[in-house]
N, CA, C and O atoms as a MOPAC input file, in Angstrom:
PM7 MOZYME 1SCF
protein

 N    -15.80700 1     6.50800 1   -10.02200 1
 C    -14.95500 1     6.64100 1    -8.86200 1
 C    -13.73000 1     5.73200 1    -9.00500 1
 O    -12.62000 1     6.10300 1    -8.62100 1
 N    -13.94500 1     4.54900 1    -9.55500 1
 C    -12.83500 1     3.60300 1    -9.70800 1
 C    -11.75000 1     4.19900 1   -10.59100 1
 O    -10.56200 1     3.98900 1   -10.34300 1
 N    -12.14800 1     4.94200 1   -11.62100 1
 C    -11.17300 1     5.55800 1   -12.52600 1
 C    -10.33100 1     6.61400 1   -11.81700 1
 O     -9.20900 1     6.89500 1   -12.23700 1
 N    -10.85700 1     7.19500 1   -10.75600 1
 C    -10.09900 1     8.17000 1    -9.96900 1
 C     -9.18700 1     7.49600 1    -8.94400 1
 O     -8.10900 1     8.00200 1    -8.63500 1
 N     -9.62300 1     6.36800 1    -8.42900 1
 C     -8.88600 1     5.70400 1    -7.35300 1
 C     -7.73000 1     4.86400 1    -7.88900 1
 O     -6.65000 1     4.84400 1    -7.29900 1
 N     -7.95300 1     4.17200 1    -9.00400 1
 C     -6.92000 1     3.26100 1    -9.51500 1
 C     -5.57700 1     3.94100 1    -9.77100 1
 O     -4.54900 1     3.37700 1    -9.39600 1
 N     -5.53100 1     5.13100 1   -10.39500 1
 C     -4.21700 1     5.76700 1   -10.58100 1
 C     -3.52400 1     6.11200 1    -9.26200 1
 O     -2.29600 1     6.08100 1    -9.17900 1
 N     -4.29800 1     6.43700 1    -8.24500 1
 C     -3.70400 1     6.75700 1    -6.94800 1
 C     -3.15300 1     5.50000 1    -6.26900 1
 O     -2.12100 1     5.54900 1    -5.59800 1
 N     -3.84200 1     4.39000 1    -6.44900 1
 C     -3.32500 1     3.12200 1    -5.92400 1
 C     -2.03200 1     2.77000 1    -6.64000 1
 O     -1.04500 1     2.38400 1    -6.01500 1
 N     -2.05200 1     2.90800 1    -7.95800 1
 C     -0.85900 1     2.59700 1    -8.74300 1
 C      0.30600 1     3.49200 1    -8.33300 1
 O      1.44400 1     3.03000 1    -8.25200 1
 N      0.03100 1     4.76300 1    -8.07400 1
 C      1.08200 1     5.69000 1    -7.65000 1
 C      1.67100 1     5.27500 1    -6.30200 1
 O      2.88400 1     5.34600 1    -6.10500 1
 N      0.81600 1     4.84400 1    -5.37900 1
 C      1.31700 1     4.39200 1    -4.07700 1
 C      2.19600 1     3.15500 1    -4.23200 1
 O      3.23700 1     3.05000 1    -3.58300 1
 N      1.78700 1     2.22300 1    -5.08300 1
 C      2.60300 1     1.02400 1    -5.31400 1
 C      3.95900 1     1.42300 1    -5.88200 1
 O      4.99200 1     0.90900 1    -5.45200 1
 N      3.95700 1     2.34000 1    -6.85000 1
 C      5.21900 1     2.78800 1    -7.45300 1
 C      6.08200 1     3.55000 1    -6.44600 1
 O      7.29400 1     3.34600 1    -6.38900 1
 N      5.46600 1     4.41900 1    -5.65800 1
 C      6.22000 1     5.16900 1    -4.64700 1
 C      6.82200 1     4.22900 1    -3.59900 1
 O      7.97000 1     4.39700 1    -3.18900 1
 N      6.03900 1     3.24500 1    -3.17400 1
 C      6.54800 1     2.27900 1    -2.19800 1
 C      7.70100 1     1.47500 1    -2.79100 1
 O      8.66500 1     1.15700 1    -2.09500 1
 N      7.59900 1     1.15100 1    -4.06600 1
 C      8.67500 1     0.41200 1    -4.72400 1
 C      9.95900 1     1.23800 1    -4.76800 1
 O     11.04400 1     0.71200 1    -4.52000 1
 N      9.84000 1     2.52300 1    -5.08200 1
 C     11.01600 1     3.40300 1    -5.11300 1
 C     11.61800 1     3.53300 1    -3.71400 1
 O     12.83600 1     3.45500 1    -3.55500 1
 N     10.77200 1     3.73200 1    -2.70200 1
 C     11.26200 1     3.81500 1    -1.31900 1
 C     11.96500 1     2.52700 1    -0.90700 1
 O     13.01200 1     2.55300 1    -0.26100 1
 N     11.37900 1     1.41600 1    -1.28800 1
 C     11.96200 1     0.12000 1    -0.95100 1
 C     13.36000 1    -0.01500 1    -1.54400 1
 O     14.28700 1    -0.45800 1    -0.86500 1
 N     13.50900 1     0.36200 1    -2.79500 1
 C     14.81900 1     0.26200 1    -3.44000 1
 C     15.81300 1     1.23600 1    -2.80200 1
 O     16.97600 1     0.88700 1    -2.60300 1
 N     15.36900 1     2.44200 1    -2.48400 1
 C     16.24600 1     3.44400 1    -1.86500 1
 C     16.79100 1     2.92100 1    -0.53200 1
 O     17.98900 1     3.01200 1    -0.26200 1
 N     15.90100 1     2.37700 1     0.29200 1
 C     16.33400 1     1.87400 1     1.59600 1
 C     17.25400 1     0.66600 1     1.42200 1
 O     18.25300 1     0.53600 1     2.13000 1
 N     16.91900 1    -0.21000 1     0.48600 1
 C     17.76700 1    -1.38600 1     0.27200 1
 C     19.17200 1    -0.99400 1    -0.15300 1
 O     20.14700 1    -1.60900 1     0.27800 1
 N     19.28200 1     0.02400 1    -0.99600 1
 C     20.60400 1     0.46500 1    -1.43800 1
 C     21.39500 1     1.13500 1    -0.31400 1
 O     22.62400 1     1.18400 1    -0.37400 1
 N     20.71100 1     1.64900 1     0.70400 1
 C     21.39000 1     2.29100 1     1.82800 1
 C     21.85300 1     1.30100 1     2.89700 1
 O     22.68200 1     1.64500 1     3.73900 1
 N     21.33100 1     0.09000 1     2.86900 1
 C     21.72900 1    -0.89500 1     3.87800 1
 C     23.17800 1    -1.29900 1     3.62200 1
 O     23.51600 1    -1.75600 1     2.53000 1
 N     24.04100 1    -1.12900 1     4.63900 1
 C     25.45900 1    -1.46900 1     4.44500 1
 C     25.67200 1    -2.98200 1     4.48800 1
 O     24.76900 1    -3.74900 1     4.82400 1
 N     26.87300 1    -3.37900 1     4.14300 1
 C     27.19400 1    -4.80200 1     4.19900 1
 C     27.14300 1    -5.27600 1     5.64900 1
 O     27.23400 1    -4.47700 1     6.58100 1
 N     26.99900 1    -6.55300 1     5.81600 1
 C     26.86600 1    -7.14400 1     7.14300 1
 C     28.21500 1    -7.12900 1     7.85400 1
 O     29.21700 1    -7.61600 1     7.33000 1
 N     28.21800 1    -6.55700 1     9.06500 1
 C     29.42700 1    -6.47600 1     9.88400 1
 C     29.04800 1    -6.67700 1    11.34100 1
 O     27.88200 1    -6.56000 1    11.71800 1
 N     30.05300 1    -6.98100 1    12.15100 1
 C     29.83700 1    -7.02900 1    13.59800 1
 C     29.79100 1    -5.60200 1    14.12600 1
 O     30.28800 1    -4.67400 1    13.48800 1
 N     29.19900 1    -5.44300 1    15.28000 1
 C     29.22300 1    -4.13000 1    15.90700 1
 C     27.86200 1    -3.48200 1    15.95800 1
 O     26.84200 1    -4.15300 1    16.11700 1
 N     27.85700 1    -2.18300 1    15.82300 1
 C     26.65700 1    -1.38100 1    15.97500 1
 C     25.73800 1    -1.57200 1    14.77000 1
 O     25.98700 1    -1.02400 1    13.69600 1
 N     24.68100 1    -2.34900 1    14.95800 1
 C     23.72100 1    -2.59400 1    13.88800 1
 C     22.35700 1    -2.00100 1    14.20100 1
 O     21.36300 1    -2.36800 1    13.57500 1
 N     22.29800 1    -1.07900 1    15.17300 1
 C     21.01700 1    -0.47500 1    15.54000 1
 C     20.40600 1     0.26900 1    14.35600 1
 O     19.21500 1     0.12500 1    14.07900 1
 N     21.21200 1     1.05700 1    13.66100 1
 C     20.71400 1     1.79500 1    12.49600 1
 C     20.26200 1     0.86700 1    11.39300 1
 O     19.29200 1     1.15200 1    10.69200 1
 N     20.96100 1    -0.24600 1    11.23700 1
 C     20.58200 1    -1.22400 1    10.21700 1
 C     19.23500 1    -1.84800 1    10.56900 1
 O     18.42100 1    -2.10600 1     9.68200 1
 N     18.99500 1    -2.09100 1    11.85300 1
 C     17.69800 1    -2.65300 1    12.24500 1
 C     16.57400 1    -1.65200 1    11.98900 1
 O     15.45900 1    -2.05200 1    11.65600 1
 N     16.84800 1    -0.37200 1    12.13700 1
 C     15.85300 1     0.65500 1    11.79900 1
 C     15.57300 1     0.62200 1    10.30300 1
 O     14.42200 1     0.72600 1     9.88000 1
 N     16.61900 1     0.47800 1     9.51100 1
 C     16.43300 1     0.36600 1     8.06700 1
 C     15.56700 1    -0.84600 1     7.72700 1
 O     14.66000 1    -0.75400 1     6.90000 1
 N     15.84700 1    -1.96900 1     8.36100 1
 C     15.08800 1    -3.18700 1     8.06900 1
 C     13.64000 1    -3.07100 1     8.52100 1
 O     12.74000 1    -3.55400 1     7.83400 1
 N     13.40000 1    -2.43800 1     9.66500 1
 C     12.02900 1    -2.22800 1    10.12900 1
 C     11.26900 1    -1.30600 1     9.18000 1
 O     10.11000 1    -1.55900 1     8.85200 1
 N     11.92200 1    -0.24600 1     8.74700 1
 C     11.29900 1     0.68200 1     7.80100 1
 C     11.02700 1    -0.01700 1     6.48300 1
 O      9.96600 1     0.16500 1     5.88600 1
 N     11.97200 1    -0.80700 1     6.03100 1
 C     11.80400 1    -1.56700 1     4.79600 1
 C     10.61700 1    -2.52200 1     4.90900 1
 O      9.85700 1    -2.68600 1     3.95400 1
 N     10.45900 1    -3.14300 1     6.05900 1
 C      9.31200 1    -4.01900 1     6.28400 1
 C      7.99500 1    -3.27200 1     6.20900 1
 O      7.02000 1    -3.77500 1     5.65100 1
 N      7.96300 1    -2.07500 1     6.77000 1
 C      6.74400 1    -1.25900 1     6.71000 1
 C      6.42800 1    -0.85600 1     5.27400 1
 O      5.26700 1    -0.88000 1     4.86600 1
 N      7.44400 1    -0.48900 1     4.50900 1
 C      7.23700 1    -0.11100 1     3.10700 1
 C      6.71900 1    -1.31000 1     2.31500 1
 O      5.83700 1    -1.16300 1     1.46900 1
 N      7.26000 1    -2.48100 1     2.58600 1
 C      6.78300 1    -3.69500 1     1.89500 1
 C      5.32600 1    -3.97700 1     2.23600 1
 O      4.55000 1    -4.37800 1     1.36800 1
 N      4.95300 1    -3.77200 1     3.49000 1
 C      3.56800 1    -3.97700 1     3.90100 1
 C      2.63700 1    -3.02300 1     3.16800 1
 O      1.58100 1    -3.42700 1     2.68100 1
 N      3.02800 1    -1.76100 1     3.09000 1
 C      2.22000 1    -0.76600 1     2.37600 1
 C      2.08400 1    -1.16200 1     0.91200 1
 O      0.99500 1    -1.07900 1     0.34500 1
 N      3.17300 1    -1.58700 1     0.30300 1
 C      3.14200 1    -1.97300 1    -1.11000 1
 C      2.20000 1    -3.15400 1    -1.33600 1
 O      1.42100 1    -3.14800 1    -2.28900 1
 N      2.26500 1    -4.15600 1    -0.47900 1
 C      1.40900 1    -5.32800 1    -0.67300 1
 C     -0.06000 1    -5.00300 1    -0.40600 1
 O     -0.94100 1    -5.52300 1    -1.09100 1
 N     -0.33200 1    -4.15200 1     0.57800 1
 C     -1.71800 1    -3.75700 1     0.83700 1
 C     -2.28000 1    -2.95100 1    -0.32500 1
 O     -3.43700 1    -3.13300 1    -0.70300 1
 N     -1.47500 1    -2.06800 1    -0.88900 1
 C     -1.93400 1    -1.28500 1    -2.03700 1
 C     -2.18900 1    -2.19200 1    -3.23200 1
 O     -3.15700 1    -1.98800 1    -3.96500 1
 N     -1.34500 1    -3.18100 1    -3.43800 1
 C     -1.56400 1    -4.12100 1    -4.53900 1
 C     -2.84100 1    -4.92700 1    -4.31700 1
 O     -3.51700 1    -5.29100 1    -5.27900 1
 N     -3.17400 1    -5.20700 1    -3.06200 1
 C     -4.40600 1    -5.94000 1    -2.76000 1
 C     -5.64300 1    -5.12300 1    -3.12300 1
 O     -6.69200 1    -5.69200 1    -3.42400 1
 N     -5.53100 1    -3.80300 1    -3.09800 1
 C     -6.66100 1    -2.96700 1    -3.49800 1
 C     -7.01300 1    -3.19500 1    -4.96400 1
 O     -8.18600 1    -3.13400 1    -5.33200 1
 N     -6.01100 1    -3.45600 1    -5.80600 1
 C     -6.28300 1    -3.76400 1    -7.21100 1
 C     -7.11400 1    -5.04000 1    -7.32400 1
 O     -8.03700 1    -5.11100 1    -8.13500 1
 N     -6.79100 1    -6.04000 1    -6.51800 1
 C     -7.55400 1    -7.28700 1    -6.53900 1
 C     -8.99900 1    -7.04100 1    -6.14200 1
 O     -9.91700 1    -7.63100 1    -6.71200 1
 N     -9.19400 1    -6.18200 1    -5.17800 1
 C    -10.54800 1    -5.87200 1    -4.72600 1
 C    -11.36200 1    -5.25200 1    -5.85700 1
 O    -12.53200 1    -5.59000 1    -6.03900 1
 N    -10.75500 1    -4.35600 1    -6.60900 1
 C    -11.45500 1    -3.72100 1    -7.73100 1
 C    -11.79000 1    -4.75600 1    -8.79700 1
 O    -12.88700 1    -4.73700 1    -9.35500 1
 N    -10.86400 1    -5.65100 1    -9.08200 1
 C    -11.11500 1    -6.70500 1   -10.07000 1
 C    -12.26100 1    -7.60800 1    -9.62700 1
 O    -13.12200 1    -7.96200 1   -10.43300 1
 N    -12.27400 1    -7.98000 1    -8.34900 1
 C    -13.35900 1    -8.82900 1    -7.83500 1
 C    -14.70200 1    -8.11800 1    -7.93900 1
 O    -15.72000 1    -8.75200 1    -8.21800 1
 N    -14.71200 1    -6.80800 1    -7.71600 1
 C    -15.95100 1    -6.04200 1    -7.83700 1
 C    -16.50400 1    -6.14100 1    -9.25200 1
 O    -17.68600 1    -6.42900 1    -9.44000 1
 N    -15.65400 1    -5.90300 1   -10.24900 1
 C    -16.14000 1    -5.94600 1   -11.62500 1
 C    -16.55800 1    -7.35600 1   -12.03500 1
 O    -17.50900 1    -7.51700 1   -12.80000 1
 N    -15.87100 1    -8.36600 1   -11.54600 1
 C    -16.24600 1    -9.74400 1   -11.83800 1
 C    -17.61300 1   -10.06100 1   -11.23900 1
 O    -18.46900 1   -10.63600 1   -11.91200 1
 N    -17.81500 1    -9.69500 1    -9.99700 1
 C    -19.09800 1    -9.92100 1    -9.32700 1
 C    -20.21000 1    -9.13500 1   -10.00200 1
 O    -21.31000 1    -9.64900 1   -10.20500 1
 N    -19.92200 1    -7.89900 1   -10.34600 1
 C    -20.93100 1    -7.06200 1   -11.00000 1
 C    -21.31700 1    -7.63600 1   -12.35800 1
 O    -22.49000 1    -7.63500 1   -12.72800 1
 N    -20.32400 1    -8.12500 1   -13.09700 1
 C    -20.60100 1    -8.73100 1   -14.40100 1
 C    -21.51900 1    -9.93700 1   -14.28700 1
 O    -22.42300 1   -10.11200 1   -15.10400 1
 N    -21.29100 1   -10.76700 1   -13.27900 1
 C    -22.15300 1   -11.93900 1   -13.08000 1
 C    -23.58400 1   -11.52100 1   -12.76500 1
 O    -24.53900 1   -12.10600 1   -13.27600 1
 N    -23.72200 1   -10.50800 1   -11.92300 1
 C    -25.06300 1   -10.05600 1   -11.54900 1
 C    -25.76200 1    -9.41000 1   -12.74000 1
 O    -26.95200 1    -9.64100 1   -12.95700 1
 N    -25.04200 1    -8.60800 1   -13.50900 1
 C    -25.64400 1    -7.95700 1   -14.67900 1
 C    -26.06900 1    -9.00200 1   -15.70600 1
 O    -27.10100 1    -8.83800 1   -16.35800 1
 N    -25.29500 1   -10.06700 1   -15.85900 1
 C    -25.70400 1   -11.11800 1   -16.80100 1
 C    -26.98700 1   -11.79200 1   -16.32800 1
 O    -27.81000 1   -12.19200 1   -17.15200 1
 N    -27.17100 1   -11.92400 1   -15.00900 1
 C    -28.42800 1   -12.47400 1   -14.49800 1
 C    -29.58000 1   -11.50700 1   -14.73400 1
 O    -30.70500 1   -11.92600 1   -15.00700 1
 N    -29.29600 1   -10.20500 1   -14.62500 1
 C    -30.33500 1    -9.20300 1   -14.90800 1
 C    -30.76600 1    -9.31400 1   -16.36600 1
 O    -31.95500 1    -9.22900 1   -16.67500 1
 N    -29.79200 1    -9.50400 1   -17.26500 1
 C    -30.12000 1    -9.63200 1   -18.68800 1
 C    -30.89900 1   -10.92300 1   -18.95300 1
 O    -31.79300 1   -10.95200 1   -19.79900 1
 N    -30.55500 1   -11.98200 1   -18.22900 1
 C    -31.22100 1   -13.26900 1   -18.42400 1
 C    -32.62000 1   -13.27500 1   -17.80500 1
 O    -33.54300 1   -13.87700 1   -18.35400 1
 N    -32.77000 1   -12.61200 1   -16.67600 1
 C    -34.05600 1   -12.57300 1   -15.96400 1
 C    -34.46200 1   -11.12200 1   -15.71500 1
 O    -34.39500 1   -10.65200 1   -14.57900 1
 N    -34.88400 1   -10.40300 1   -16.76400 1
 C    -35.18300 1    -8.97200 1   -16.59600 1
 C    -36.39400 1    -8.68900 1   -15.70100 1
 O    -36.55000 1    -7.57000 1   -15.21100 1
 N    -37.23100 1    -9.66900 1   -15.49100 1
 C    -38.43300 1    -9.46300 1   -14.67700 1
 C    -38.16300 1    -9.59800 1   -13.16900 1
 O    -39.03900 1    -9.28500 1   -12.36300 1
 N    -36.97100 1   -10.05700 1   -12.77900 1
 C    -36.64500 1   -10.22700 1   -11.35700 1
 C    -35.98500 1    -8.93700 1   -10.85100 1
 O    -34.83700 1    -8.63300 1   -11.17600 1
 N    -36.74200 1    -8.20300 1   -10.05500 1
 C    -36.25300 1    -6.91900 1    -9.54500 1
 C    -35.13000 1    -7.07000 1    -8.51700 1
 O    -34.33100 1    -6.15200 1    -8.33000 1
 N    -35.06900 1    -8.20800 1    -7.86400 1
 C    -34.01400 1    -8.41200 1    -6.86200 1
 C    -32.62100 1    -8.38100 1    -7.48700 1
 O    -31.67100 1    -7.91500 1    -6.85800 1
 N    -32.49200 1    -8.87200 1    -8.71800 1
 C    -31.19100 1    -8.81600 1    -9.38200 1
 C    -30.79100 1    -7.37000 1    -9.66600 1
 O    -29.63300 1    -6.99000 1    -9.49300 1
 N    -31.76000 1    -6.57200 1   -10.10200 1
 C    -31.47800 1    -5.14900 1   -10.34600 1
 C    -31.07900 1    -4.45700 1    -9.03600 1
 O    -30.15200 1    -3.64800 1    -8.99900 1
 N    -31.78300 1    -4.78900 1    -7.99700 1
 C    -31.49000 1    -4.19600 1    -6.68400 1
 C    -30.09400 1    -4.61300 1    -6.19800 1
 O    -29.38500 1    -3.83000 1    -5.56600 1
 N    -29.72100 1    -5.84600 1    -6.50100 1
 C    -28.40600 1    -6.34500 1    -6.09800 1
 C    -27.29500 1    -5.55500 1    -6.76900 1
 O    -26.26900 1    -5.27400 1    -6.14900 1
 N    -27.49200 1    -5.19200 1    -8.04100 1
 C    -26.49000 1    -4.38300 1    -8.74700 1
 C    -26.33100 1    -3.03800 1    -8.05300 1
 O    -25.21200 1    -2.57400 1    -7.83500 1
 N    -27.45600 1    -2.41200 1    -7.70400 1
 C    -27.40600 1    -1.11500 1    -7.02700 1
 C    -26.73500 1    -1.23200 1    -5.66000 1
 O    -25.91900 1    -0.38700 1    -5.29200 1
 N    -27.07200 1    -2.26100 1    -4.92000 1
 C    -26.46600 1    -2.46800 1    -3.59900 1
 C    -24.96400 1    -2.71100 1    -3.71100 1
 O    -24.18400 1    -2.19400 1    -2.91100 1
 N    -24.56200 1    -3.49900 1    -4.70700 1
 C    -23.14100 1    -3.76400 1    -4.91400 1
 C    -22.40200 1    -2.47900 1    -5.27400 1
 O    -21.29600 1    -2.24100 1    -4.78800 1
 N    -23.00800 1    -1.65100 1    -6.12500 1
 C    -22.38500 1    -0.37700 1    -6.49200 1
 C    -22.24700 1     0.54800 1    -5.28000 1
 O    -21.22400 1     1.21000 1    -5.10900 1
 N    -23.28000 1     0.58600 1    -4.44600 1
 C    -23.21100 1     1.40700 1    -3.23200 1
 C    -22.10800 1     0.91400 1    -2.29700 1
 O    -21.35400 1     1.70500 1    -1.72900 1
 N    -22.03100 1    -0.39200 1    -2.15300 1
 C    -20.99400 1    -0.98100 1    -1.30100 1
 C    -19.60400 1    -0.65900 1    -1.84200 1
 O    -18.69700 1    -0.33800 1    -1.07500 1
 N    -19.43800 1    -0.74300 1    -3.14900 1
 C    -18.12700 1    -0.46200 1    -3.73900 1
 C    -17.76400 1     1.01300 1    -3.60600 1
 O    -16.59300 1     1.34500 1    -3.42800 1
 N    -18.74900 1     1.89900 1    -3.69100 1
 C    -18.48200 1     3.32000 1    -3.49800 1
 C    -17.91800 1     3.57300 1    -2.09500 1
 O    -16.93200 1     4.29200 1    -1.93500 1
 N    -18.55000 1     2.97700 1    -1.09100 1
 C    -18.03800 1     3.12100 1     0.27800 1
 C    -16.64800 1     2.50900 1     0.40800 1
 O    -15.78100 1     3.04600 1     1.09800 1
 N    -16.45200 1     1.39200 1    -0.25600 1
 C    -15.14100 1     0.74600 1    -0.22300 1
 C    -14.07500 1     1.63900 1    -0.85600 1
 O    -12.95100 1     1.70500 1    -0.36000 1
 N    -14.41400 1     2.31900 1    -1.93800 1
 C    -13.45900 1     3.22500 1    -2.59200 1
 C    -13.11800 1     4.39600 1    -1.67600 1
 O    -11.97300 1     4.84500 1    -1.63400 1
 N    -14.11500 1     4.88800 1    -0.94400 1
 C    -13.84400 1     5.96100 1     0.01700 1
 C    -12.87900 1     5.49300 1     1.09900 1
 O    -11.96700 1     6.22300 1     1.48700 1
 N    -13.08400 1     4.27800 1     1.57800 1
 C    -12.17800 1     3.72700 1     2.59200 1
 C    -10.77800 1     3.52200 1     2.02800 1
 O     -9.78800 1     3.75200 1     2.72300 1
 N    -10.69200 1     3.09400 1     0.78200 1
 C     -9.38000 1     2.90500 1     0.15500 1
 C     -8.65100 1     4.23700 1     0.05900 1
 O     -7.45300 1     4.30900 1     0.33400 1
 N     -9.35900 1     5.28500 1    -0.32700 1
 C     -8.73200 1     6.61200 1    -0.40600 1
 C     -8.20700 1     7.02700 1     0.97500 1
 O     -7.10500 1     7.56400 1     1.08500 1
 N     -8.99000 1     6.78000 1     2.01300 1
 C     -8.52400 1     7.09200 1     3.37500 1
 C     -7.29800 1     6.26600 1     3.73400 1
 O     -6.36300 1     6.77900 1     4.34800 1
 N     -7.29400 1     5.00000 1     3.36000 1
 C     -6.13800 1     4.14200 1     3.62600 1
 C     -4.90700 1     4.60800 1     2.86100 1
 O     -3.79800 1     4.56600 1     3.39300 1
 N     -5.08700 1     5.04800 1     1.62700 1
 C     -3.95500 1     5.56900 1     0.85600 1
 C     -3.35200 1     6.77700 1     1.56800 1
 O     -2.13400 1     6.89400 1     1.70000 1
 N     -4.22300 1     7.66900 1     2.02200 1
 C     -3.75500 1     8.83600 1     2.77400 1
 C     -2.99800 1     8.40700 1     4.02200 1
 O     -1.93000 1     8.94000 1     4.32500 1
 N     -3.55800 1     7.44100 1     4.74500 1
 C     -2.91800 1     6.97200 1     5.97300 1
 C     -1.56400 1     6.32900 1     5.69500 1
 O     -0.61600 1     6.51500 1     6.45800 1
 N     -1.47500 1     5.57900 1     4.60900 1
 C     -0.19400 1     4.95100 1     4.25900 1
 C      0.85900 1     6.00900 1     3.94900 1
 O      1.98900 1     5.93100 1     4.43100 1
 N      0.48000 1     6.99800 1     3.14100 1
 C      1.43600 1     8.06800 1     2.83300 1
 C      1.86500 1     8.79700 1     4.10600 1
 O      3.04900 1     9.07400 1     4.29900 1
 N      0.90300 1     9.10500 1     4.97100 1
 C      1.22100 1     9.83800 1     6.20000 1
 C      2.11800 1     9.02000 1     7.12600 1
 O      3.06900 1     9.55400 1     7.69700 1
 N      1.82700 1     7.74200 1     7.27700 1
 C      2.64100 1     6.92300 1     8.18400 1
 C      4.04200 1     6.71200 1     7.63500 1
 O      5.00900 1     6.73100 1     8.39700 1
 N      4.17400 1     6.51100 1     6.32300 1
 C      5.51400 1     6.37100 1     5.73900 1
 C      6.30000 1     7.67100 1     5.86800 1
 O      7.49100 1     7.65200 1     6.18100 1
 N      5.63800 1     8.79100 1     5.62800 1
 C      6.28900 1    10.09400 1     5.75200 1
 C      6.78700 1    10.29800 1     7.18100 1
 O      7.92600 1    10.71200 1     7.39600 1
 N      5.93500 1    10.00600 1     8.14200 1
 C      6.29900 1    10.16100 1     9.54800 1
 C      7.45300 1     9.23200 1     9.92500 1
 O      8.40700 1     9.65900 1    10.57600 1
 N      7.37100 1     7.98500 1     9.52500 1
 C      8.40900 1     7.00600 1     9.85000 1
 C      9.75600 1     7.39700 1     9.25700 1
 O     10.78800 1     7.29000 1     9.92000 1
 N      9.74200 1     7.84600 1     8.01900 1
 C     10.99900 1     8.21400 1     7.35800 1
 C     11.56900 1     9.49700 1     7.94600 1
 O     12.77600 1     9.58700 1     8.17000 1
 N     10.71800 1    10.49400 1     8.20200 1
 C     11.22100 1    11.74100 1     8.79300 1
 C     11.82800 1    11.51600 1    10.17600 1
 O     12.86400 1    12.09700 1    10.49900 1
 N     11.19800 1    10.69000 1    10.98200 1
 C     11.70500 1    10.44800 1    12.33200 1
 C     13.01300 1     9.66700 1    12.32800 1
 O     13.78600 1     9.74600 1    13.28300 1
 N     13.26200 1     8.92100 1    11.27100 1
 C     14.43400 1     8.04400 1    11.24900 1
 C     15.37400 1     8.33400 1    10.09300 1
 O     16.19500 1     7.48600 1     9.74500 1
 N     15.27500 1     9.51300 1     9.48800 1
 C     16.05000 1     9.78700 1     8.27800 1
 C     17.55400 1     9.69400 1     8.52200 1
 O     18.29300 1     9.22900 1     7.65400 1
 N     18.00900 1    10.12700 1     9.68500 1
 C     19.45300 1    10.06600 1     9.96200 1
 C     19.94800 1     8.62700 1    10.00800 1
 O     21.00100 1     8.31300 1     9.45300 1
 N     19.19500 1     7.75500 1    10.66600 1
 C     19.59500 1     6.34900 1    10.75100 1
 C     19.37900 1     5.62100 1     9.43000 1
 O     20.05500 1     4.63200 1     9.14700 1
 N     18.44200 1     6.10400 1     8.62400 1
 C     18.23900 1     5.47500 1     7.31900 1
 C     19.39100 1     5.78400 1     6.37500 1
 O     19.88100 1     4.90300 1     5.66800 1
 N     19.81800 1     7.04200 1     6.37000 1
 C     20.87600 1     7.46100 1     5.45300 1
 C     22.23800 1     6.98700 1     5.93300 1
 O     23.06200 1     6.54600 1     5.13300 1
 N     22.47700 1     7.07700 1     7.23800 1
 C     23.78200 1     6.68000 1     7.78300 1
 C     23.53500 1     5.78800 1     9.00500 1
 O     23.50900 1     6.27600 1    10.13500 1
 N     23.35500 1     4.49000 1     8.77800 1
 C     22.94600 1     3.60300 1     9.86800 1
 C     24.01900 1     3.34100 1    10.91500 1
 O     23.70100 1     3.01800 1    12.06000 1
 N     25.26100 1     3.47500 1    10.54500 1
 C     26.34500 1     3.22700 1    11.50100 1
 C     27.14100 1     4.50100 1    11.71200 1
 O     27.42100 1     5.23900 1    10.76800 1
 N     27.50100 1     4.74800 1    12.96200 1
 C     28.34000 1     5.90800 1    13.24900 1
 C     29.78300 1     5.56300 1    12.92100 1
 O     30.18000 1     4.39800 1    12.92700 1
 N     30.55100 1     6.59200 1    12.63700 1
 C     31.97100 1     6.38400 1    12.32300 1
 C     32.85100 1     6.74200 1    13.50600 1
 O     34.01600 1     7.10000 1    13.32900 1
 N     32.30800 1     6.65000 1    14.70700 1
 C     33.05100 1     6.99400 1    15.92000 1
 C     33.85500 1     5.80500 1    16.44000 1
 O     33.89300 1     5.58200 1    17.65000 1
 N     34.48200 1     5.05400 1    15.58400 1
 C     35.25800 1     3.89700 1    16.03100 1
 C     36.51000 1     4.32000 1    16.76900 1
 O     37.04600 1     3.54000 1    17.55700 1
 N     36.99800 1     5.54000 1    16.53900 1
 C     38.18000 1     6.03100 1    17.24800 1
 C     37.90700 1     6.18200 1    18.74100 1
 O     38.81700 1     6.04000 1    19.55700 1
 N     36.66500 1     6.46900 1    19.09900 1
 C     36.32800 1     6.72700 1    20.49000 1
 C     35.96900 1     5.45600 1    21.25400 1
 O     35.67000 1     5.51600 1    22.44600 1
 N     35.99600 1     4.33500 1    20.59500 1
 C     35.61600 1     3.09100 1    21.25800 1
 C     36.66600 1     2.62600 1    22.25700 1
 O     36.31900 1     1.95300 1    23.22800 1
 N     37.94400 1     2.96300 1    22.05400 1
 C     39.00800 1     2.45000 1    22.92400 1
 C     39.64400 1     3.53500 1    23.72800 1
 O     40.55700 1     3.27000 1    24.51000 1

């Protein structure tokens, strides 16, 4: 299961990185006046950064699983007559399977929330400031 989940986590990290760069390049230089669209860009950028960091944390979780499993398996090899160590490996694997299912759901949720956020604010993301300065006076 881990072999199926890791590429999807990596893809989310890469997609979030591309989105982050796209939004950063769209942010105009700092000026006085109407910055409402810029604040939407910054809020969206913050959400993308959060998604990216959470997805990267999933990699750490997988690494910790294999480290913990390795320690338990070495105890099984050292003490083959202790059934509790064998049972611990099975319990850890079951727990990690459920964790992988939750990660897949979280990946889906991250993609859906980013899609929704960007679609609802695409106009302000692409063009954060209006050019109606002629109508101000």
